[in-house]
HTML snippet that shows the backbone in 3Dmol.js (N, CA, C, O; Angstrom):
<script src="https://3Dmol.org/build/3Dmol-min.js"></script>
<div id="view" style="width:600px;height:400px;position:relative"></div>
<script>
const pdb = `
ATOM      1  N   MET A   1       0.859  -1.172   0.000  1.00  0.00           N
ATOM      2  CA  MET A   1       0.000   0.000   0.000  1.00  0.00           C
ATOM      3  C   MET A   1       0.903   1.233   0.000  1.00  0.00           C
ATOM      4  O   MET A   1       1.774   1.362   0.861  1.00  0.00           O
ATOM      5  N   THR A   2       0.706   2.119  -0.941  1.00  0.00           N
ATOM      6  CA  THR A   2       1.478   3.355  -0.997  1.00  0.00           C
ATOM      7  C   THR A   2       0.540   4.514  -0.758  1.00  0.00           C
ATOM      8  O   THR A   2      -0.619   4.506  -1.174  1.00  0.00           O
ATOM      9  N   MET A   3       1.070   5.508  -0.078  1.00  0.00           N
ATOM     10  CA  MET A   3       0.263   6.672   0.262  1.00  0.00           C
ATOM     11  C   MET A   3       0.991   7.925  -0.183  1.00  0.00           C
ATOM     12  O   MET A   3       2.195   8.065   0.035  1.00  0.00           O
ATOM     13  N   ARG A   4       0.265   8.827  -0.801  1.00  0.00           N
ATOM     14  CA  ARG A   4       0.867  10.092  -1.207  1.00  0.00           C
ATOM     15  C   ARG A   4       0.915  11.021  -0.023  1.00  0.00           C
ATOM     16  O   ARG A   4      -0.089  11.242   0.655  1.00  0.00           O
ATOM     17  N   THR A   5       2.096  11.566   0.221  1.00  0.00           N
ATOM     18  CA  THR A   5       2.224  12.506   1.334  1.00  0.00           C
ATOM     19  C   THR A   5       2.588  13.896   0.858  1.00  0.00           C
ATOM     20  O   THR A   5       2.776  14.806   1.666  1.00  0.00           O
ATOM     21  N   ASP A   6       2.689  14.065  -0.474  1.00  0.00           N
ATOM     22  CA  ASP A   6       3.010  15.407  -0.958  1.00  0.00           C
ATOM     23  C   ASP A   6       1.777  16.283  -0.881  1.00  0.00           C
ATOM     24  O   ASP A   6       0.650  15.787  -0.875  1.00  0.00           O
ATOM     25  N   SER A   7       1.991  17.566  -0.824  1.00  0.00           N
ATOM     26  CA  SER A   7       0.862  18.486  -0.697  1.00  0.00           C
ATOM     27  C   SER A   7       0.422  19.007  -2.055  1.00  0.00           C
ATOM     28  O   SER A   7      -0.295  20.003  -2.144  1.00  0.00           O
ATOM     29  N   GLY A   8       0.854  18.333  -3.110  1.00  0.00           N
ATOM     30  CA  GLY A   8       0.504  18.783  -4.451  1.00  0.00           C
ATOM     31  C   GLY A   8      -0.983  18.733  -4.708  1.00  0.00           C
ATOM     32  O   GLY A   8      -1.535  19.661  -5.299  1.00  0.00           O
ATOM     33  N   GLY A   9      -1.645  17.675  -4.282  1.00  0.00           N
ATOM     34  CA  GLY A   9      -3.075  17.565  -4.545  1.00  0.00           C
ATOM     35  C   GLY A   9      -3.850  17.515  -3.251  1.00  0.00           C
ATOM     36  O   GLY A   9      -3.440  16.874  -2.283  1.00  0.00           O
ATOM     37  N   ARG A  10      -4.965  18.196  -3.250  1.00  0.00           N
ATOM     38  CA  ARG A  10      -5.790  18.195  -2.042  1.00  0.00           C
ATOM     39  C   ARG A  10      -6.841  17.107  -2.124  1.00  0.00           C
ATOM     40  O   ARG A  10      -7.551  16.855  -1.150  1.00  0.00           O
ATOM     41  N   GLY A  11      -6.949  16.464  -3.264  1.00  0.00           N
ATOM     42  CA  GLY A  11      -7.986  15.459  -3.483  1.00  0.00           C
ATOM     43  C   GLY A  11      -7.964  14.392  -2.423  1.00  0.00           C
ATOM     44  O   GLY A  11      -8.721  14.457  -1.455  1.00  0.00           O
ATOM     45  N   GLY A  12      -7.104  13.411  -2.593  1.00  0.00           N
ATOM     46  CA  GLY A  12      -6.973  12.336  -1.615  1.00  0.00           C
ATOM     47  C   GLY A  12      -8.308  11.745  -1.219  1.00  0.00           C
ATOM     48  O   GLY A  12      -9.316  12.449  -1.155  1.00  0.00           O
ATOM     49  N   GLY A  13      -8.313  10.456  -0.955  1.00  0.00           N
ATOM     50  CA  GLY A  13      -9.556   9.825  -0.543  1.00  0.00           C
ATOM     51  C   GLY A  13      -9.836  10.044   0.925  1.00  0.00           C
ATOM     52  O   GLY A  13      -9.001  10.564   1.665  1.00  0.00           O
ATOM     53  N   ARG A  14     -11.011   9.644   1.330  1.00  0.00           N
ATOM     54  CA  ARG A  14     -11.397   9.785   2.735  1.00  0.00           C
ATOM     55  C   ARG A  14     -10.494   8.953   3.634  1.00  0.00           C
ATOM     56  O   ARG A  14     -10.161   9.366   4.745  1.00  0.00           O
ATOM     57  N   ASP A  15     -10.099   7.777   3.149  1.00  0.00           N
ATOM     58  CA  ASP A  15      -9.210   6.931   3.946  1.00  0.00           C
ATOM     59  C   ASP A  15      -7.879   7.636   4.184  1.00  0.00           C
ATOM     60  O   ASP A  15      -7.354   7.632   5.297  1.00  0.00           O
ATOM     61  N   GLU A  16      -7.342   8.240   3.129  1.00  0.00           N
ATOM     62  CA  GLU A  16      -6.067   8.945   3.262  1.00  0.00           C
ATOM     63  C   GLU A  16      -6.198  10.120   4.216  1.00  0.00           C
ATOM     64  O   GLU A  16      -5.317  10.354   5.043  1.00  0.00           O
ATOM     65  N   GLN A  17      -7.289  10.856   4.104  1.00  0.00           N
ATOM     66  CA  GLN A  17      -7.506  11.984   5.001  1.00  0.00           C
ATOM     67  C   GLN A  17      -7.631  11.522   6.444  1.00  0.00           C
ATOM     68  O   GLN A  17      -7.115  12.173   7.353  1.00  0.00           O
ATOM     69  N   ALA A  18      -8.314  10.403   6.659  1.00  0.00           N
ATOM     70  CA  ALA A  18      -8.474   9.880   8.015  1.00  0.00           C
ATOM     71  C   ALA A  18      -7.122   9.472   8.594  1.00  0.00           C
ATOM     72  O   ALA A  18      -6.833   9.746   9.759  1.00  0.00           O
ATOM     73  N   VAL A  19      -6.294   8.814   7.778  1.00  0.00           N
ATOM     74  CA  VAL A  19      -4.975   8.400   8.235  1.00  0.00           C
ATOM     75  C   VAL A  19      -4.128   9.619   8.566  1.00  0.00           C
ATOM     76  O   VAL A  19      -3.453   9.646   9.595  1.00  0.00           O
ATOM     77  N   LEU A  20      -4.159  10.628   7.700  1.00  0.00           N
ATOM     78  CA  LEU A  20      -3.382  11.841   7.947  1.00  0.00           C
ATOM     79  C   LEU A  20      -3.865  12.565   9.205  1.00  0.00           C
ATOM     80  O   LEU A  20      -3.062  13.087   9.979  1.00  0.00           O
ATOM     81  N   LEU A  21      -5.171  12.588   9.397  1.00  0.00           N
ATOM     82  CA  LEU A  21      -5.730  13.223  10.590  1.00  0.00           C
ATOM     83  C   LEU A  21      -5.289  12.499  11.858  1.00  0.00           C
ATOM     84  O   LEU A  21      -4.881  13.139  12.827  1.00  0.00           O
ATOM     85  N   VAL A  22      -5.366  11.188  11.858  1.00  0.00           N
ATOM     86  CA  VAL A  22      -4.950  10.399  13.026  1.00  0.00           C
ATOM     87  C   VAL A  22      -3.457  10.575  13.269  1.00  0.00           C
ATOM     88  O   VAL A  22      -3.025  10.720  14.413  1.00  0.00           O
ATOM     89  N   ALA A  23      -2.660  10.563  12.188  1.00  0.00           N
ATOM     90  CA  ALA A  23      -1.215  10.744  12.339  1.00  0.00           C
ATOM     91  C   ALA A  23      -0.904  12.128  12.914  1.00  0.00           C
ATOM     92  O   ALA A  23      -0.030  12.261  13.770  1.00  0.00           O
ATOM     93  N   GLY A  24      -1.610  13.148  12.450  1.00  0.00           N
ATOM     94  CA  GLY A  24      -1.412  14.497  12.976  1.00  0.00           C
ATOM     95  C   GLY A  24      -1.781  14.591  14.443  1.00  0.00           C
ATOM     96  O   GLY A  24      -1.060  15.207  15.228  1.00  0.00           O
ATOM     97  N   LEU A  25      -2.904  13.981  14.821  1.00  0.00           N
ATOM     98  CA  LEU A  25      -3.313  13.988  16.226  1.00  0.00           C
ATOM     99  C   LEU A  25      -2.317  13.226  17.097  1.00  0.00           C
ATOM    100  O   LEU A  25      -2.006  13.654  18.208  1.00  0.00           O
ATOM    101  N   ALA A  26      -1.819  12.098  16.592  1.00  0.00           N
ATOM    102  CA  ALA A  26      -0.836  11.319  17.354  1.00  0.00           C
ATOM    103  C   ALA A  26       0.450  12.124  17.540  1.00  0.00           C
ATOM    104  O   ALA A  26       1.041  12.110  18.619  1.00  0.00           O
ATOM    105  N   ASP A  27       0.884  12.825  16.488  1.00  0.00           N
ATOM    106  CA  ASP A  27       2.088  13.638  16.591  1.00  0.00           C
ATOM    107  C   ASP A  27       1.890  14.768  17.598  1.00  0.00           C
ATOM    108  O   ASP A  27       2.781  15.052  18.399  1.00  0.00           O
ATOM    109  N   LEU A  28       0.737  15.405  17.559  1.00  0.00           N
ATOM    110  CA  LEU A  28       0.431  16.471  18.518  1.00  0.00           C
ATOM    111  C   LEU A  28       0.418  15.933  19.942  1.00  0.00           C
ATOM    112  O   LEU A  28       0.979  16.555  20.844  1.00  0.00           O
ATOM    113  N   ALA A  29      -0.216  14.782  20.153  1.00  0.00           N
ATOM    114  CA  ALA A  29      -0.272  14.182  21.489  1.00  0.00           C
ATOM    115  C   ALA A  29       1.127  13.826  21.978  1.00  0.00           C
ATOM    116  O   ALA A  29       1.452  14.046  23.145  1.00  0.00           O
ATOM    117  N   ALA A  30       1.953  13.279  21.094  1.00  0.00           N
ATOM    118  CA  ALA A  30       3.311  12.886  21.486  1.00  0.00           C
ATOM    119  C   ALA A  30       4.142  14.107  21.865  1.00  0.00           C
ATOM    120  O   ALA A  30       4.871  14.079  22.857  1.00  0.00           O
ATOM    121  N   SER A  31       4.036  15.172  21.085  1.00  0.00           N
ATOM    122  CA  SER A  31       4.827  16.353  21.414  1.00  0.00           C
ATOM    123  C   SER A  31       4.327  17.017  22.694  1.00  0.00           C
ATOM    124  O   SER A  31       5.125  17.524  23.482  1.00  0.00           O
ATOM    125  N   THR A  32       3.026  17.018  22.900  1.00  0.00           N
ATOM    126  CA  THR A  32       2.461  17.581  24.124  1.00  0.00           C
ATOM    127  C   THR A  32       2.878  16.757  25.334  1.00  0.00           C
ATOM    128  O   THR A  32       3.234  17.310  26.375  1.00  0.00           O
ATOM    129  N   LEU A  33       2.835  15.439  25.198  1.00  0.00           N
ATOM    130  CA  LEU A  33       3.237  14.559  26.293  1.00  0.00           C
ATOM    131  C   LEU A  33       4.719  14.739  26.605  1.00  0.00           C
ATOM    132  O   LEU A  33       5.111  14.777  27.771  1.00  0.00           O
ATOM    133  N   GLY A  34       5.535  14.849  25.568  1.00  0.00           N
ATOM    134  CA  GLY A  34       6.969  15.063  25.781  1.00  0.00           C
ATOM    135  C   GLY A  34       7.237  16.354  26.520  1.00  0.00           C
ATOM    136  O   GLY A  34       8.075  16.405  27.420  1.00  0.00           O
ATOM    137  N   SER A  35       6.527  17.392  26.141  1.00  0.00           N
ATOM    138  CA  SER A  35       6.684  18.681  26.804  1.00  0.00           C
ATOM    139  C   SER A  35       6.229  18.598  28.262  1.00  0.00           C
ATOM    140  O   SER A  35       6.881  19.141  29.154  1.00  0.00           O
ATOM    141  N   ALA A  36       5.112  17.919  28.495  1.00  0.00           N
ATOM    142  CA  ALA A  36       4.596  17.774  29.864  1.00  0.00           C
ATOM    143  C   ALA A  36       5.562  16.981  30.732  1.00  0.00           C
ATOM    144  O   ALA A  36       5.773  17.320  31.896  1.00  0.00           O
ATOM    145  N   LEU A  37       6.153  15.921  30.168  1.00  0.00           N
ATOM    146  CA  LEU A  37       7.109  15.128  30.939  1.00  0.00           C
ATOM    147  C   LEU A  37       8.346  15.948  31.287  1.00  0.00           C
ATOM    148  O   LEU A  37       8.888  15.821  32.385  1.00  0.00           O
ATOM    149  N   GLY A  38       8.789  16.782  30.362  1.00  0.00           N
ATOM    150  CA  GLY A  38       9.925  17.658  30.642  1.00  0.00           C
ATOM    151  C   GLY A  38       9.614  18.619  31.772  1.00  0.00           C
ATOM    152  O   GLY A  38      10.460  18.875  32.629  1.00  0.00           O
ATOM    153  N   THR A  39       8.417  19.144  31.774  1.00  0.00           N
ATOM    154  CA  THR A  39       8.001  20.056  32.835  1.00  0.00           C
ATOM    155  C   THR A  39       7.950  19.333  34.180  1.00  0.00           C
ATOM    156  O   THR A  39       8.398  19.865  35.196  1.00  0.00           O
ATOM    157  N   VAL A  40       7.403  18.121  34.178  1.00  0.00           N
ATOM    158  CA  VAL A  40       7.316  17.349  35.426  1.00  0.00           C
ATOM    159  C   VAL A  40       8.717  17.038  35.946  1.00  0.00           C
ATOM    160  O   VAL A  40       8.973  17.155  37.145  1.00  0.00           O
ATOM    161  N   ARG A  41       9.624  16.645  35.055  1.00  0.00           N
ATOM    162  CA  ARG A  41      11.007  16.365  35.490  1.00  0.00           C
ATOM    163  C   ARG A  41      11.632  17.605  36.124  1.00  0.00           C
ATOM    164  O   ARG A  41      12.306  17.516  37.151  1.00  0.00           O
ATOM    165  N   GLY A  42      11.402  18.766  35.500  1.00  0.00           N
ATOM    166  CA  GLY A  42      11.937  20.006  36.048  1.00  0.00           C
ATOM    167  C   GLY A  42      11.366  20.315  37.415  1.00  0.00           C
ATOM    168  O   GLY A  42      12.077  20.790  38.301  1.00  0.00           O
ATOM    169  N   LEU A  43      10.067  20.042  37.590  1.00  0.00           N
ATOM    170  CA  LEU A  43       9.435  20.297  38.888  1.00  0.00           C
ATOM    171  C   LEU A  43       9.965  19.358  39.964  1.00  0.00           C
ATOM    172  O   LEU A  43      10.130  19.757  41.117  1.00  0.00           O
ATOM    173  N   LEU A  44      10.230  18.117  39.590  1.00  0.00           N
ATOM    174  CA  LEU A  44      10.722  17.149  40.575  1.00  0.00           C
ATOM    175  C   LEU A  44      12.121  17.493  41.061  1.00  0.00           C
ATOM    176  O   LEU A  44      12.508  17.105  42.163  1.00  0.00           O
ATOM    177  N   ARG A  45      12.879  18.214  40.253  1.00  0.00           N
ATOM    178  CA  ARG A  45      14.234  18.589  40.652  1.00  0.00           C
ATOM    179  C   ARG A  45      14.247  19.796  41.585  1.00  0.00           C
ATOM    180  O   ARG A  45      15.275  20.091  42.195  1.00  0.00           O
ATOM    181  N   ARG A  46      13.143  20.485  41.702  1.00  0.00           N
ATOM    182  CA  ARG A  46      13.100  21.688  42.531  1.00  0.00           C
ATOM    183  C   ARG A  46      13.101  21.323  44.007  1.00  0.00           C
ATOM    184  O   ARG A  46      12.605  20.266  44.394  1.00  0.00           O
ATOM    185  N   SER A  47      13.654  22.194  44.817  1.00  0.00           N
ATOM    186  CA  SER A  47      13.696  21.940  46.258  1.00  0.00           C
ATOM    187  C   SER A  47      12.390  22.352  46.937  1.00  0.00           C
ATOM    188  O   SER A  47      12.126  21.933  48.064  1.00  0.00           O
ATOM    189  N   ASP A  48      11.585  23.152  46.280  1.00  0.00           N
ATOM    190  CA  ASP A  48      10.336  23.618  46.882  1.00  0.00           C
ATOM    191  C   ASP A  48       9.116  22.903  46.304  1.00  0.00           C
ATOM    192  O   ASP A  48       8.046  23.498  46.179  1.00  0.00           O
ATOM    193  N   THR A  49       9.278  21.631  45.952  1.00  0.00           N
ATOM    194  CA  THR A  49       8.198  20.859  45.354  1.00  0.00           C
ATOM    195  C   THR A  49       6.992  20.781  46.281  1.00  0.00           C
ATOM    196  O   THR A  49       5.856  20.916  45.825  1.00  0.00           O
ATOM    197  N   ALA A  50       7.216  20.566  47.565  1.00  0.00           N
ATOM    198  CA  ALA A  50       6.106  20.466  48.517  1.00  0.00           C
ATOM    199  C   ALA A  50       5.294  21.760  48.532  1.00  0.00           C
ATOM    200  O   ALA A  50       4.064  21.720  48.570  1.00  0.00           O
ATOM    201  N   GLN A  51       5.972  22.898  48.501  1.00  0.00           N
ATOM    202  CA  GLN A  51       5.276  24.190  48.481  1.00  0.00           C
ATOM    203  C   GLN A  51       4.494  24.358  47.187  1.00  0.00           C
ATOM    204  O   GLN A  51       3.380  24.881  47.198  1.00  0.00           O
ATOM    205  N   LEU A  52       5.073  23.914  46.063  1.00  0.00           N
ATOM    206  CA  LEU A  52       4.374  23.989  44.779  1.00  0.00           C
ATOM    207  C   LEU A  52       3.098  23.153  44.796  1.00  0.00           C
ATOM    208  O   LEU A  52       2.057  23.580  44.296  1.00  0.00           O
ATOM    209  N   VAL A  53       3.190  21.961  45.373  1.00  0.00           N
ATOM    210  CA  VAL A  53       2.013  21.092  45.455  1.00  0.00           C
ATOM    211  C   VAL A  53       0.946  21.736  46.327  1.00  0.00           C
ATOM    212  O   VAL A  53      -0.237  21.706  45.989  1.00  0.00           O
ATOM    213  N   GLU A  54       1.359  22.314  47.441  1.00  0.00           N
ATOM    214  CA  GLU A  54       0.404  22.980  48.336  1.00  0.00           C
ATOM    215  C   GLU A  54      -0.253  24.174  47.642  1.00  0.00           C
ATOM    216  O   GLU A  54      -1.461  24.377  47.762  1.00  0.00           O
ATOM    217  N   ASP A  55       0.538  24.957  46.921  1.00  0.00           N
ATOM    218  CA  ASP A  55      -0.011  26.097  46.182  1.00  0.00           C
ATOM    219  C   ASP A  55      -0.984  25.633  45.099  1.00  0.00           C
ATOM    220  O   ASP A  55      -2.034  26.242  44.893  1.00  0.00           O
ATOM    221  N   ALA A  56      -0.621  24.548  44.409  1.00  0.00           N
ATOM    222  CA  ALA A  56      -1.502  24.016  43.366  1.00  0.00           C
ATOM    223  C   ALA A  56      -2.820  23.538  43.967  1.00  0.00           C
ATOM    224  O   ALA A  56      -3.885  23.742  43.385  1.00  0.00           O
ATOM    225  N   GLU A  57      -2.740  22.902  45.134  1.00  0.00           N
ATOM    226  CA  GLU A  57      -3.951  22.441  45.803  1.00  0.00           C
ATOM    227  C   GLU A  57      -4.845  23.620  46.187  1.00  0.00           C
ATOM    228  O   GLU A  57      -6.060  23.570  45.994  1.00  0.00           O
ATOM    229  N   GLN A  58      -4.243  24.674  46.728  1.00  0.00           N
ATOM    230  CA  GLN A  58      -5.016  25.860  47.100  1.00  0.00           C
ATOM    231  C   GLN A  58      -5.662  26.502  45.870  1.00  0.00           C
ATOM    232  O   GLN A  58      -6.810  26.945  45.921  1.00  0.00           O
ATOM    233  N   ASP A  59      -4.916  26.546  44.773  1.00  0.00           N
ATOM    234  CA  ASP A  59      -5.475  27.093  43.534  1.00  0.00           C
ATOM    235  C   ASP A  59      -6.657  26.270  43.041  1.00  0.00           C
ATOM    236  O   ASP A  59      -7.670  26.822  42.612  1.00  0.00           O
ATOM    237  N   LEU A  60      -6.525  24.943  43.103  1.00  0.00           N
ATOM    238  CA  LEU A  60      -7.624  24.081  42.675  1.00  0.00           C
ATOM    239  C   LEU A  60      -8.842  24.237  43.571  1.00  0.00           C
ATOM    240  O   LEU A  60      -9.976  24.246  43.093  1.00  0.00           O
ATOM    241  N   LEU A  61      -8.604  24.360  44.873  1.00  0.00           N
ATOM    242  CA  LEU A  61      -9.729  24.580  45.783  1.00  0.00           C
ATOM    243  C   LEU A  61     -10.430  25.892  45.471  1.00  0.00           C
ATOM    244  O   LEU A  61     -11.659  25.953  45.460  1.00  0.00           O
ATOM    245  N   ALA A  62      -9.660  26.936  45.218  1.00  0.00           N
ATOM    246  CA  ALA A  62     -10.243  28.238  44.890  1.00  0.00           C
ATOM    247  C   ALA A  62     -11.027  28.156  43.584  1.00  0.00           C
ATOM    248  O   ALA A  62     -12.121  28.710  43.476  1.00  0.00           O
ATOM    249  N   ARG A  63     -10.464  27.463  42.592  1.00  0.00           N
ATOM    250  CA  ARG A  63     -11.174  27.300  41.320  1.00  0.00           C
ATOM    251  C   ARG A  63     -12.479  26.537  41.523  1.00  0.00           C
ATOM    252  O   ARG A  63     -13.511  26.878  40.946  1.00  0.00           O
ATOM    253  N   GLY A  64     -12.411  25.496  42.355  1.00  0.00           N
ATOM    254  CA  GLY A  64     -13.615  24.713  42.631  1.00  0.00           C
ATOM    255  C   GLY A  64     -14.681  25.547  43.308  1.00  0.00           C
ATOM    256  O   GLY A  64     -15.864  25.458  42.980  1.00  0.00           O
ATOM    257  N   ARG A  65     -14.241  26.368  44.267  1.00  0.00           N
ATOM    258  CA  ARG A  65     -15.180  27.268  44.944  1.00  0.00           C
ATOM    259  C   ARG A  65     -15.843  28.216  43.945  1.00  0.00           C
ATOM    260  O   ARG A  65     -17.058  28.409  43.961  1.00  0.00           O
ATOM    261  N   LEU A  66     -15.029  28.794  43.088  1.00  0.00           N
ATOM    262  CA  LEU A  66     -15.567  29.720  42.090  1.00  0.00           C
ATOM    263  C   LEU A  66     -16.528  29.023  41.136  1.00  0.00           C
ATOM    264  O   LEU A  66     -17.576  29.570  40.792  1.00  0.00           O
ATOM    265  N   ALA A  67     -16.172  27.817  40.710  1.00  0.00           N
ATOM    266  CA  ALA A  67     -17.043  27.082  39.787  1.00  0.00           C
ATOM    267  C   ALA A  67     -18.378  26.756  40.448  1.00  0.00           C
ATOM    268  O   ALA A  67     -19.435  26.916  39.837  1.00  0.00           O
ATOM    269  N   LEU A  68     -18.325  26.299  41.703  1.00  0.00           N
ATOM    270  CA  LEU A  68     -19.575  25.991  42.397  1.00  0.00           C
ATOM    271  C   LEU A  68     -20.399  27.244  42.637  1.00  0.00           C
ATOM    272  O   LEU A  68     -21.621  27.225  42.488  1.00  0.00           O
ATOM    273  N   ASP A  69     -19.740  28.330  43.008  1.00  0.00           N
ATOM    274  CA  ASP A  69     -20.456  29.584  43.230  1.00  0.00           C
ATOM    275  C   ASP A  69     -21.114  30.077  41.940  1.00  0.00           C
ATOM    276  O   ASP A  69     -22.210  30.637  41.965  1.00  0.00           O
ATOM    277  N   ARG A  70     -20.440  29.865  40.835  1.00  0.00           N
ATOM    278  CA  ARG A  70     -20.968  30.325  39.553  1.00  0.00           C
ATOM    279  C   ARG A  70     -22.272  29.618  39.210  1.00  0.00           C
ATOM    280  O   ARG A  70     -23.170  30.225  38.627  1.00  0.00           O
ATOM    281  N   TYR A  71     -22.387  28.338  39.567  1.00  0.00           N
ATOM    282  CA  TYR A  71     -23.563  27.558  39.198  1.00  0.00           C
ATOM    283  C   TYR A  71     -24.523  27.333  40.346  1.00  0.00           C
ATOM    284  O   TYR A  71     -25.514  26.622  40.185  1.00  0.00           O
ATOM    285  N   ALA A  72     -24.255  27.921  41.501  1.00  0.00           N
ATOM    286  CA  ALA A  72     -25.139  27.767  42.658  1.00  0.00           C
ATOM    287  C   ALA A  72     -26.432  28.531  42.414  1.00  0.00           C
ATOM    288  O   ALA A  72     -26.470  29.475  41.625  1.00  0.00           O
ATOM    289  N   ALA A  73     -27.487  28.113  43.100  1.00  0.00           N
ATOM    290  CA  ALA A  73     -28.796  28.740  42.927  1.00  0.00           C
ATOM    291  C   ALA A  73     -28.774  30.200  43.349  1.00  0.00           C
ATOM    292  O   ALA A  73     -29.210  31.074  42.599  1.00  0.00           O
ATOM    293  N   SER A  74     -28.272  30.463  44.538  1.00  0.00           N
ATOM    294  CA  SER A  74     -28.187  31.848  44.980  1.00  0.00           C
ATOM    295  C   SER A  74     -26.765  32.107  45.471  1.00  0.00           C
ATOM    296  O   SER A  74     -26.247  31.354  46.295  1.00  0.00           O
ATOM    297  N   PRO A  75     -26.146  33.144  44.980  1.00  0.00           N
ATOM    298  CA  PRO A  75     -24.766  33.401  45.384  1.00  0.00           C
ATOM    299  C   PRO A  75     -24.699  33.861  46.842  1.00  0.00           C
ATOM    300  O   PRO A  75     -25.585  34.576  47.309  1.00  0.00           O
ATOM    301  N   PRO A  76     -23.645  33.448  47.562  1.00  0.00           N
ATOM    302  CA  PRO A  76     -23.514  33.877  48.958  1.00  0.00           C
ATOM    303  C   PRO A  76     -23.178  35.366  49.024  1.00  0.00           C
ATOM    304  O   PRO A  76     -22.698  35.956  48.057  1.00  0.00           O
ATOM    305  N   ALA A  77     -23.438  35.942  50.161  1.00  0.00           N
ATOM    306  CA  ALA A  77     -23.148  37.356  50.363  1.00  0.00           C
ATOM    307  C   ALA A  77     -21.641  37.586  50.249  1.00  0.00           C
ATOM    308  O   ALA A  77     -20.847  36.822  50.796  1.00  0.00           O
ATOM    309  N   HIS A  78     -21.263  38.623  49.550  1.00  0.00           N
ATOM    310  CA  HIS A  78     -19.848  38.901  49.264  1.00  0.00           C
ATOM    311  C   HIS A  78     -19.025  39.081  50.536  1.00  0.00           C
ATOM    312  O   HIS A  78     -17.940  38.512  50.655  1.00  0.00           O
ATOM    313  N   LEU A  79     -19.524  39.858  51.476  1.00  0.00           N
ATOM    314  CA  LEU A  79     -18.781  40.097  52.718  1.00  0.00           C
ATOM    315  C   LEU A  79     -18.657  38.828  53.555  1.00  0.00           C
ATOM    316  O   LEU A  79     -17.654  38.624  54.240  1.00  0.00           O
ATOM    317  N   GLU A  80     -19.673  37.982  53.496  1.00  0.00           N
ATOM    318  CA  GLU A  80     -19.611  36.719  54.231  1.00  0.00           C
ATOM    319  C   GLU A  80     -18.516  35.819  53.658  1.00  0.00           C
ATOM    320  O   GLU A  80     -17.787  35.168  54.407  1.00  0.00           O
ATOM    321  N   VAL A  81     -18.406  35.784  52.349  1.00  0.00           N
ATOM    322  CA  VAL A  81     -17.359  34.991  51.701  1.00  0.00           C
ATOM    323  C   VAL A  81     -15.984  35.523  52.086  1.00  0.00           C
ATOM    324  O   VAL A  81     -15.080  34.748  52.402  1.00  0.00           O
ATOM    325  N   LEU A  82     -15.828  36.820  52.059  1.00  0.00           N
ATOM    326  CA  LEU A  82     -14.548  37.414  52.447  1.00  0.00           C
ATOM    327  C   LEU A  82     -14.203  37.097  53.897  1.00  0.00           C
ATOM    328  O   LEU A  82     -13.057  36.778  54.212  1.00  0.00           O
ATOM    329  N   ALA A  83     -15.184  37.186  54.769  1.00  0.00           N
ATOM    330  CA  ALA A  83     -14.961  36.893  56.177  1.00  0.00           C
ATOM    331  C   ALA A  83     -14.541  35.440  56.368  1.00  0.00           C
ATOM    332  O   ALA A  83     -13.657  35.157  57.176  1.00  0.00           O
ATOM    333  N   ARG A  84     -15.158  34.521  55.639  1.00  0.00           N
ATOM    334  CA  ARG A  84     -14.787  33.101  55.730  1.00  0.00           C
ATOM    335  C   ARG A  84     -13.343  32.891  55.283  1.00  0.00           C
ATOM    336  O   ARG A  84     -12.594  32.143  55.913  1.00  0.00           O
ATOM    337  N   HIS A  85     -12.963  33.546  54.207  1.00  0.00           N
ATOM    338  CA  HIS A  85     -11.593  33.416  53.713  1.00  0.00           C
ATOM    339  C   HIS A  85     -10.587  33.941  54.745  1.00  0.00           C
ATOM    340  O   HIS A  85      -9.534  33.339  54.953  1.00  0.00           O
ATOM    341  N   VAL A  86     -10.913  35.051  55.379  1.00  0.00           N
ATOM    342  CA  VAL A  86     -10.023  35.618  56.391  1.00  0.00           C
ATOM    343  C   VAL A  86      -9.896  34.663  57.573  1.00  0.00           C
ATOM    344  O   VAL A  86      -8.793  34.411  58.059  1.00  0.00           O
ATOM    345  N   LEU A  87     -11.020  34.135  58.031  1.00  0.00           N
ATOM    346  CA  LEU A  87     -10.981  33.190  59.160  1.00  0.00           C
ATOM    347  C   LEU A  87     -10.201  31.933  58.795  1.00  0.00           C
ATOM    348  O   LEU A  87      -9.423  31.426  59.604  1.00  0.00           O
ATOM    349  N   GLU A  88     -10.405  31.434  57.591  1.00  0.00           N
ATOM    350  CA  GLU A  88      -9.690  30.238  57.144  1.00  0.00           C
ATOM    351  C   GLU A  88      -8.183  30.494  57.069  1.00  0.00           C
ATOM    352  O   GLU A  88      -7.389  29.652  57.486  1.00  0.00           O
ATOM    353  N   ARG A  89      -7.794  31.645  56.543  1.00  0.00           N
ATOM    354  CA  ARG A  89      -6.382  31.996  56.429  1.00  0.00           C
ATOM    355  C   ARG A  89      -5.749  32.145  57.812  1.00  0.00           C
ATOM    356  O   ARG A  89      -4.631  31.686  58.044  1.00  0.00           O
ATOM    357  N   ARG A  90      -6.482  32.797  58.737  1.00  0.00           N
ATOM    358  CA  ARG A  90      -5.944  32.979  60.082  1.00  0.00           C
ATOM    359  C   ARG A  90      -5.765  31.641  60.794  1.00  0.00           C
ATOM    360  O   ARG A  90      -4.777  31.432  61.498  1.00  0.00           O
ATOM    361  N   SER A  91      -6.718  30.746  60.607  1.00  0.00           N
ATOM    362  CA  SER A  91      -6.610  29.440  61.269  1.00  0.00           C
ATOM    363  C   SER A  91      -5.451  28.627  60.704  1.00  0.00           C
ATOM    364  O   SER A  91      -4.815  27.872  61.440  1.00  0.00           O
ATOM    365  N   ARG A  92      -5.163  28.770  59.400  1.00  0.00           N
ATOM    366  CA  ARG A  92      -4.002  28.081  58.802  1.00  0.00           C
ATOM    367  C   ARG A  92      -2.704  28.674  59.324  1.00  0.00           C
ATOM    368  O   ARG A  92      -1.745  27.943  59.571  1.00  0.00           O
ATOM    369  N   GLU A  93      -2.664  29.992  59.495  1.00  0.00           N
ATOM    370  CA  GLU A  93      -1.444  30.643  59.968  1.00  0.00           C
ATOM    371  C   GLU A  93      -1.180  30.336  61.440  1.00  0.00           C
ATOM    372  O   GLU A  93      -0.026  30.210  61.850  1.00  0.00           O
ATOM    373  N   ASP A  94      -2.243  30.216  62.236  1.00  0.00           N
ATOM    374  CA  ASP A  94      -2.103  29.936  63.658  1.00  0.00           C
ATOM    375  C   ASP A  94      -1.764  28.466  63.918  1.00  0.00           C
ATOM    376  O   ASP A  94      -1.035  28.143  64.856  1.00  0.00           O
ATOM    377  N   GLY A  95      -2.293  27.597  63.091  1.00  0.00           N
ATOM    378  CA  GLY A  95      -2.132  26.173  63.376  1.00  0.00           C
ATOM    379  C   GLY A  95      -1.143  25.550  62.549  1.00  0.00           C
ATOM    380  O   GLY A  95      -0.898  24.350  62.676  1.00  0.00           O
TER     381      GLY A  95
END
`;
const viewer = $3Dmol.createViewer("view");
viewer.addModel(pdb, "pdb");
viewer.setStyle({}, {cartoon: {color: "spectrum"}});
viewer.zoomTo();
viewer.render();
</script>
């Protein structure tokens, strides 16, 4: 089975287009995965990895709070939310 890979003709059959599409997606996934693995390796070499994980967890919790608040039936009072955050922060700093 031979496949044309030149860009001279745009015709190509549906099978060829499907193969090219899958190959392109696989190449994109491989390069993205390679980049992600490089980033993870770099993070593992850092001395402040525990702090990074804690910061990431706090960010995810904040995002989750925002997402739930966005879709909640009635939004909580703004000052009450701020007060809760202050109390939570103080309790983390004290304990």
